[in-house]
DOVOGU-515051 format. One record per residue (C-alpha): x, y, z. Coordinates in nm, 2 decimals. Each point is the difference from the previous one (the first is absolute). Layout:
BEGIN
{{X,Y,Z}}
...
***
This chain:
BEGIN
{{-12.67,-1.30,-17.26}}
{{0.36,-0.13,-0.14}}
{{0.21,0.23,0.11}}
{{0.20,-0.05,0.34}}
{{0.06,0.29,0.17}}
{{0.31,-0.02,0.21}}
{{0.09,-0.36,-0.09}}
{{0.33,0.01,-0.10}}
{{0.28,-0.15,0.21}}
{{0.33,0.15,0.08}}
{{0.25,-0.25,-0.11}}
{{0.24,0.09,0.28}}
{{-0.22,-0.15,0.29}}
{{0.09,-0.31,0.15}}
{{-0.23,-0.28,0.00}}
{{-0.20,0.08,0.33}}
{{-0.03,0.35,-0.08}}
{{-0.15,-0.09,-0.33}}
{{-0.26,-0.27,0.14}}
{{-0.12,0.30,0.22}}
{{-0.02,0.25,-0.25}}
{{-0.18,-0.25,-0.26}}
{{-0.20,-0.11,0.31}}
{{-0.13,0.38,0.08}}
{{-0.09,0.05,-0.39}}
{{-0.18,-0.36,-0.05}}
{{-0.23,0.06,0.31}}
{{-0.10,0.36,-0.14}}
{{-0.07,-0.16,-0.34}}
{{-0.18,-0.29,0.10}}
{{-0.21,0.20,0.23}}
{{-0.08,0.22,-0.30}}
{{-0.09,-0.30,-0.22}}
{{0.29,0.12,-0.27}}
{{0.08,-0.36,-0.08}}
{{0.18,0.08,-0.34}}
{{0.24,0.21,0.22}}
{{0.09,-0.25,0.23}}
{{0.12,-0.25,-0.32}}
{{0.20,0.32,-0.13}}
{{0.13,0.04,0.34}}
{{0.15,-0.33,0.07}}
{{0.11,-0.06,-0.36}}
{{0.35,0.11,0.09}}
{{0.00,-0.09,0.36}}
{{0.22,-0.34,0.09}}
{{-0.20,-0.32,0.14}}
{{0.13,0.02,0.32}}
{{-0.07,0.35,0.09}}
{{-0.35,-0.05,-0.16}}
{{-0.04,-0.28,0.25}}
{{0.12,0.22,0.29}}
{{-0.22,0.30,-0.13}}
{{-0.32,-0.27,-0.03}}
{{0.10,-0.09,0.39}}
{{-0.01,0.34,0.09}}
{{-0.38,0.04,-0.12}}
{{-0.29,-0.02,0.24}}
{{-0.13,-0.37,-0.03}}
{{-0.30,0.06,-0.17}}
{{0.22,0.18,-0.30}}
{{0.24,-0.28,-0.04}}
{{-0.16,-0.27,-0.19}}
{{-0.14,0.34,-0.22}}
{{0.32,0.09,-0.09}}
{{0.13,-0.35,-0.05}}
{{-0.26,-0.08,-0.25}}
{{0.10,0.29,-0.20}}
{{0.34,-0.18,-0.09}}
{{0.04,-0.18,-0.30}}
{{0.03,-0.38,0.01}}
{{0.38,-0.06,0.00}}
{{0.10,0.31,0.23}}
{{-0.29,-0.10,0.26}}
{{0.21,-0.36,0.03}}
{{0.33,0.16,0.05}}
{{-0.16,0.28,0.20}}
{{-0.15,-0.25,0.25}}
{{0.30,-0.22,0.05}}
{{0.16,0.34,0.17}}
{{-0.32,0.05,0.22}}
{{-0.01,-0.02,0.41}}
{{-0.14,-0.30,0.09}}
{{-0.30,0.16,0.17}}
{{-0.07,0.18,-0.29}}
{{0.04,-0.30,-0.26}}
{{-0.27,-0.19,0.28}}
{{-0.20,0.30,-0.03}}
{{-0.02,0.00,-0.38}}
{{-0.10,-0.37,-0.03}}
{{-0.30,0.08,0.22}}
{{-0.10,0.30,-0.21}}
{{0.05,-0.15,-0.38}}
{{-0.23,-0.25,-0.17}}
{{0.07,-0.34,0.05}}
{{0.09,-0.03,-0.37}}
{{0.26,0.28,0.05}}
{{0.16,-0.16,0.28}}
{{0.07,-0.32,-0.15}}
{{0.13,0.17,-0.33}}
{{0.23,0.21,0.21}}
{{0.11,-0.27,0.23}}
{{0.06,-0.24,-0.29}}
{{0.21,0.25,-0.16}}
{{0.26,0.05,0.28}}
{{0.32,-0.13,0.00}}
{{0.03,-0.31,0.22}}
{{0.21,0.14,0.26}}
{{-0.21,0.30,0.05}}
{{-0.31,-0.22,-0.01}}
{{0.13,-0.19,0.27}}
{{0.08,0.28,0.23}}
{{-0.35,0.14,-0.06}}
{{-0.13,-0.33,0.10}}
{{0.19,-0.05,0.34}}
{{-0.21,0.34,0.07}}
{{-0.32,-0.12,-0.07}}
{{-0.24,-0.20,0.21}}
{{0.03,-0.40,-0.06}}
{{-0.36,-0.02,-0.10}}
{{0.07,0.28,-0.29}}
{{0.32,-0.15,-0.12}}
{{-0.20,-0.31,-0.03}}
{{-0.26,0.11,-0.21}}
{{0.26,0.20,-0.22}}
{{0.21,-0.30,-0.01}}
{{-0.27,-0.20,-0.17}}
{{-0.09,0.28,-0.25}}
{{0.35,0.00,-0.16}}
{{0.14,-0.17,-0.30}}
{{0.11,-0.32,0.04}}
{{0.31,0.12,-0.09}}
{{0.03,0.29,0.25}}
{{-0.16,-0.20,0.25}}
{{0.26,-0.25,0.04}}
{{0.26,0.22,-0.01}}
{{-0.16,0.22,0.27}}
{{-0.09,-0.32,0.22}}
{{0.40,-0.14,-0.04}}
{{0.13,0.31,0.12}}
{{-0.24,0.04,0.28}}
{{0.11,-0.32,0.11}}
{{0.32,0.09,0.06}}
{{0.14,0.16,0.38}}
{{-0.06,0.38,0.02}}
{{0.28,0.21,0.00}}
{{0.18,-0.26,-0.25}}
{{0.16,0.03,-0.37}}
{{-0.31,-0.19,-0.07}}
{{-0.28,0.23,0.10}}
{{0.25,0.30,-0.15}}
{{0.05,-0.16,-0.37}}
{{-0.21,0.02,-0.29}}
{{-0.01,-0.24,-0.29}}
{{0.00,0.25,-0.29}}
{{0.38,-0.04,-0.11}}
{{0.14,-0.10,-0.36}}
{{0.19,-0.32,0.01}}
{{0.20,-0.14,-0.30}}
{{0.15,-0.36,-0.12}}
{{0.37,-0.03,-0.04}}
{{-0.03,-0.13,-0.35}}
{{-0.19,0.34,-0.11}}
{{0.18,0.22,-0.26}}
{{0.01,0.37,0.11}}
{{-0.24,0.09,-0.27}}
{{-0.21,-0.22,0.12}}
{{0.01,0.10,0.34}}
{{-0.07,0.38,-0.10}}
{{-0.32,-0.11,-0.15}}
{{-0.12,-0.17,0.32}}
{{0.11,0.30,0.22}}
{{-0.21,0.21,-0.28}}
{{-0.30,-0.20,0.06}}
{{0.00,-0.04,0.40}}
{{0.13,0.34,0.09}}
{{-0.31,0.12,0.02}}
{{-0.13,-0.22,0.26}}
{{0.31,-0.06,0.22}}
{{0.15,0.23,0.31}}
{{0.34,0.07,-0.14}}
{{0.19,-0.10,-0.37}}
{{0.34,0.08,0.14}}
{{0.08,-0.30,0.18}}
{{-0.09,-0.33,-0.23}}
{{0.02,-0.32,0.15}}
{{0.09,-0.34,-0.18}}
{{-0.14,-0.32,0.09}}
{{-0.01,-0.38,-0.09}}
{{-0.30,-0.22,-0.10}}
{{-0.09,-0.05,0.35}}
{{0.02,0.39,0.09}}
{{0.29,-0.05,0.20}}
{{0.25,0.32,0.01}}
{{0.31,-0.05,-0.17}}
{{0.10,0.40,-0.11}}
{{-0.04,0.33,-0.04}}
{{0.02,0.28,-0.28}}
{{-0.04,0.37,0.01}}
{{-0.21,0.13,-0.25}}
{{0.37,0.22,-0.12}}
{{0.16,-0.34,-0.05}}
{{-0.28,-0.12,-0.20}}
{{-0.02,0.31,-0.24}}
{{0.33,0.03,-0.07}}
{{0.07,-0.39,-0.05}}
{{0.00,-0.13,-0.39}}
{{-0.32,-0.08,-0.13}}
{{0.08,-0.37,0.00}}
{{0.17,-0.03,0.30}}
{{-0.15,-0.26,0.23}}
{{-0.10,0.11,0.35}}
{{0.20,-0.24,0.16}}
{{0.30,0.14,-0.13}}
{{-0.04,0.35,0.12}}
{{-0.21,-0.07,0.32}}
{{0.19,0.01,0.36}}
{{-0.06,-0.34,0.18}}
{{0.07,0.10,0.34}}
{{-0.29,0.13,0.12}}
{{-0.10,0.20,0.32}}
{{-0.34,-0.13,0.13}}
{{-0.20,-0.04,0.30}}
{{-0.28,-0.28,0.11}}
{{-0.39,0.07,0.05}}
{{0.10,-0.06,0.37}}
{{0.25,0.29,0.02}}
{{-0.05,0.26,0.22}}
{{-0.11,0.33,-0.14}}
{{0.30,0.16,0.18}}
{{0.25,-0.21,-0.14}}
{{-0.16,0.05,-0.38}}
{{0.04,0.38,0.05}}
{{0.35,-0.01,0.13}}
{{0.07,-0.24,-0.30}}
{{-0.13,0.23,-0.25}}
{{0.19,0.32,0.18}}
{{0.32,-0.21,0.02}}
{{0.05,-0.12,-0.37}}
{{-0.22,0.34,-0.13}}
{{-0.25,-0.21,-0.16}}
{{-0.36,0.11,-0.20}}
{{-0.14,-0.32,0.06}}
{{0.09,-0.34,0.21}}
{{-0.10,-0.35,-0.12}}
{{-0.20,-0.18,0.24}}
{{0.00,-0.41,0.01}}
{{-0.16,-0.26,0.15}}
{{0.15,-0.30,0.15}}
{{0.07,-0.18,-0.31}}
{{0.17,0.34,-0.11}}
{{-0.31,0.03,-0.25}}
{{-0.03,0.36,-0.08}}
{{-0.31,0.11,0.15}}
{{0.01,0.42,-0.01}}
{{0.18,0.30,0.03}}
{{0.06,0.25,0.27}}
{{0.07,0.38,-0.15}}
{{0.17,0.27,0.19}}
{{-0.34,0.20,0.05}}
{{-0.15,-0.28,0.18}}
{{0.33,0.02,0.22}}
{{0.01,0.38,0.07}}
{{-0.38,-0.09,0.16}}
{{0.18,-0.27,0.23}}
{{0.26,0.21,0.11}}
{{-0.21,0.28,0.12}}
{{-0.22,-0.24,0.16}}
{{0.27,-0.15,0.19}}
{{0.18,0.30,0.10}}
{{-0.36,0.14,0.12}}
{{-0.05,-0.30,0.20}}
{{0.36,0.00,0.15}}
{{-0.03,0.36,0.07}}
{{-0.33,-0.08,0.20}}
{{0.13,-0.28,0.17}}
{{0.33,0.21,0.11}}
{{-0.27,0.27,0.14}}
{{-0.19,-0.29,0.19}}
{{-0.33,0.05,-0.21}}
{{-0.15,-0.33,-0.07}}
{{-0.09,0.08,-0.33}}
{{-0.25,-0.26,-0.17}}
{{-0.03,0.15,-0.35}}
{{0.28,0.25,-0.03}}
{{-0.14,0.17,-0.32}}
{{-0.36,0.09,0.16}}
{{0.15,0.11,0.35}}
{{-0.15,0.33,-0.09}}
{{-0.29,-0.08,-0.06}}
{{-0.07,-0.28,0.27}}
{{-0.25,0.07,0.27}}
{{0.14,0.17,0.32}}
{{-0.08,-0.29,0.22}}
{{0.17,-0.26,-0.21}}
{{0.29,0.28,-0.02}}
{{0.01,0.01,0.40}}
{{-0.05,-0.40,0.05}}
{{0.33,-0.04,-0.22}}
{{0.20,0.29,0.18}}
{{-0.11,-0.07,0.37}}
{{0.17,-0.34,0.03}}
{{0.34,0.12,-0.03}}
{{-0.10,0.31,0.24}}
{{-0.13,-0.25,0.24}}
{{0.33,-0.21,-0.01}}
{{0.21,0.31,0.03}}
{{-0.24,0.13,0.29}}
{{0.09,-0.32,0.17}}
{{0.38,0.01,-0.06}}
{{-0.02,0.36,0.15}}
{{-0.10,-0.13,0.31}}
{{0.32,-0.17,0.04}}
{{0.17,0.35,-0.02}}
{{-0.19,0.13,0.25}}
{{0.04,-0.32,0.24}}
{{0.41,0.04,-0.04}}
{{-0.03,0.40,0.10}}
{{-0.24,-0.11,0.28}}
{{0.29,-0.28,0.11}}
{{0.25,0.30,0.00}}
{{-0.18,0.29,0.17}}
{{0.26,-0.02,0.28}}
{{0.24,0.13,-0.26}}
{{-0.23,0.28,-0.13}}
{{-0.08,0.11,0.36}}
{{0.37,0.05,0.06}}
{{0.08,0.17,-0.29}}
{{-0.35,0.13,-0.17}}
{{0.19,0.18,-0.31}}
{{0.07,-0.37,-0.15}}
{{-0.38,-0.04,-0.10}}
{{0.03,0.33,-0.21}}
{{0.25,-0.20,-0.25}}
{{-0.21,-0.30,-0.02}}
{{-0.22,0.11,-0.33}}
{{0.34,0.10,-0.16}}
{{0.15,-0.32,0.06}}
{{-0.30,-0.21,-0.09}}
{{-0.06,0.22,-0.31}}
{{0.32,-0.05,-0.10}}
{{-0.01,-0.38,0.02}}
{{-0.32,-0.01,-0.19}}
{{0.13,0.23,-0.29}}
{{0.32,-0.20,-0.05}}
{{-0.19,-0.34,0.04}}
{{-0.24,0.13,-0.28}}
{{0.26,0.11,-0.24}}
{{0.18,-0.31,0.03}}
{{-0.26,-0.21,-0.07}}
{{-0.13,0.20,-0.29}}
{{0.29,-0.05,-0.17}}
{{0.05,-0.37,0.05}}
{{-0.32,-0.06,-0.10}}
{{0.02,0.20,-0.34}}
{{0.34,-0.17,-0.02}}
{{-0.17,-0.36,0.03}}
{{-0.29,0.12,-0.27}}
{{0.22,0.14,-0.25}}
{{0.29,-0.33,0.09}}
{{0.28,0.27,0.03}}
{{0.05,-0.13,0.34}}
{{0.08,-0.35,-0.10}}
{{0.37,0.14,-0.18}}
{{0.09,0.16,0.31}}
{{-0.07,-0.32,0.24}}
{{-0.26,0.00,0.27}}
{{0.26,-0.03,0.26}}
{{0.19,0.31,-0.11}}
{{-0.32,0.19,-0.06}}
{{-0.08,-0.03,0.37}}
{{0.36,0.08,0.10}}
{{-0.01,0.30,-0.24}}
{{-0.31,0.12,0.16}}
{{0.12,-0.07,0.38}}
{{0.33,0.20,-0.12}}
{{-0.21,0.29,-0.12}}
{{-0.25,0.04,0.32}}
{{0.34,0.01,0.21}}
{{0.09,0.30,-0.22}}
{{-0.32,0.17,0.00}}
{{0.01,-0.03,0.39}}
{{0.33,0.11,0.01}}
{{-0.06,0.31,-0.22}}
{{-0.33,0.08,0.23}}
{{0.18,-0.04,0.31}}
{{0.25,0.30,-0.07}}
{{-0.33,0.21,0.00}}
{{-0.22,-0.16,0.27}}
{{0.26,-0.06,0.27}}
{{0.13,0.34,0.03}}
{{-0.37,0.15,0.04}}
{{-0.08,-0.29,0.26}}
{{0.29,0.08,0.17}}
{{-0.06,0.34,0.04}}
{{-0.36,-0.07,0.10}}
{{0.09,-0.26,0.26}}
{{0.25,0.24,0.12}}
{{0.27,-0.30,0.06}}
{{0.09,-0.30,-0.18}}
{{-0.25,-0.25,0.10}}
{{-0.28,0.09,-0.25}}
{{0.23,0.02,-0.29}}
{{0.20,-0.27,0.01}}
{{-0.32,-0.22,0.06}}
{{-0.17,0.18,-0.34}}
{{0.35,-0.06,-0.19}}
{{0.03,-0.35,0.07}}
{{-0.37,-0.10,-0.04}}
{{-0.01,0.20,-0.33}}
{{0.29,-0.21,-0.15}}
{{-0.11,-0.33,0.13}}
{{-0.38,0.07,-0.09}}
{{0.11,0.12,-0.38}}
{{0.19,-0.32,-0.05}}
{{-0.26,-0.21,0.16}}
{{-0.29,0.14,-0.22}}
{{0.22,0.00,-0.33}}
{{0.07,-0.34,0.06}}
{{-0.33,-0.11,0.11}}
{{-0.14,0.18,-0.32}}
{{0.20,-0.16,-0.24}}
{{0.03,-0.34,0.16}}
{{-0.40,-0.06,0.08}}
{{-0.08,0.07,-0.38}}
{{0.25,-0.27,-0.10}}
{{-0.11,-0.28,0.24}}
{{-0.39,0.07,-0.12}}
{{0.16,-0.08,-0.37}}
{{0.16,-0.30,0.12}}
{{-0.29,-0.14,0.17}}
{{-0.19,0.07,-0.34}}
{{-0.22,0.29,0.15}}
{{-0.02,0.35,-0.16}}
{{0.27,0.19,0.13}}
{{-0.23,0.29,-0.02}}
{{-0.21,-0.11,0.28}}
{{0.29,0.06,0.24}}
{{-0.11,0.37,-0.04}}
{{0.15,0.31,0.15}}
{{-0.27,0.05,0.28}}
{{0.07,-0.34,0.12}}
{{0.37,0.06,0.01}}
{{-0.01,0.34,0.12}}
{{-0.25,-0.14,0.31}}
{{0.27,-0.27,0.05}}
{{0.27,0.26,0.03}}
{{-0.18,0.20,0.21}}
{{-0.02,-0.25,0.29}}
{{0.36,-0.09,-0.08}}
{{0.12,0.36,0.02}}
{{-0.18,0.09,0.31}}
{{0.13,-0.31,0.16}}
{{0.38,0.09,-0.08}}
{{-0.02,0.37,0.11}}
{{-0.15,-0.07,0.33}}
{{0.22,-0.31,0.07}}
{{0.32,0.24,-0.14}}
{{-0.11,0.28,0.23}}
{{-0.06,-0.23,0.31}}
{{0.36,-0.15,-0.07}}
{{0.13,0.37,-0.03}}
{{-0.17,0.13,0.31}}
{{0.09,-0.31,0.23}}
{{0.37,0.02,-0.09}}
{{-0.03,0.41,0.06}}
{{-0.13,-0.10,0.30}}
{{0.26,-0.24,0.11}}
***
């Protein structure tokens, strides 16, 4: 049965929808034993969509679908699979298939796979790799996690200054099938020190007998093997590079980081910051929704317990001012409004400051100016809300006391919350800690306590003045 009924894929579908459609058709064809139809179905599909489709299949069908791919396509598809699916396939494939697959992977993708595997499995696979691949993989595994050394690949083209343009083109043609990118070509000396960079455009347009040393750029932006992956991502984004060279302490060229790897880093770091800002202690951000529910609860309960304890101070503040509330019971009705306002304003300020630190936009403004700016913004927000809230509070209280207390407190709380939301993440950053840890729930709780105290003390002061 070679016909593929319903196997056409709409070209205007986006990636996730294509993967969903392909997964449904794959499952039906594999269940019916239509293996030729599976091959025909997958032929026009991009490797990344094939990987997502296989990941959506039941476990028992994943290995079967993967085996139907040709060798070269299987290697590319495997690199796009989720870590959990990669491990599942390793368990189901024969030993020879696993070794061939791991041997053919790009060094950076192989290292990411090894990071997810048990140490015992990694040692076994390392021992079975060819000497060259084992040396490269062991070297990359020796670098600290989340650094350029762990992110880079050693598959690049390096030239010498004495090469002519025609000689360099011959080298590029010979090595192109085995390199990550050919658009950026690097120039090294005899000791492999990085001395220059050359674009493929400059090489192609140069006269055949021109020396590489005459057309290359000597001022090369590079990073070291111990550079944090976020700094690597920012450098590629800043200079619009397709790849960035990585050098060791002696400035020897040891690898390159490509833009596709940086996109993964940006997504990972953004996910981590979002989880931290939401007070979610995420161990592995990518696998959060596949994590055990008890593990999820354990990660999130820590902050919640801290917030419960902190809110106990709010209760204490209210209890210590019960005499004011007994005299003017209506004051209690506006407590949720005030603490909610403080929490929201503080969360907004902390969010924009944390994001500004992440993109380094806030450094251009200046840290002190950023805090002052947010403080003024908080005061303006309090003033705008005051226009709507105070008349209502005055009317409900049938007099100026409640309205005045609410208005004064609203201004003070908004200004305080904006200042705290901006300054606390900056303080964490200065201390060398992740500013995202100064999360919105923490700032909200802190402003709750301060806001209730300000409100009730203001009401008590006004009440004493009115009585006198």
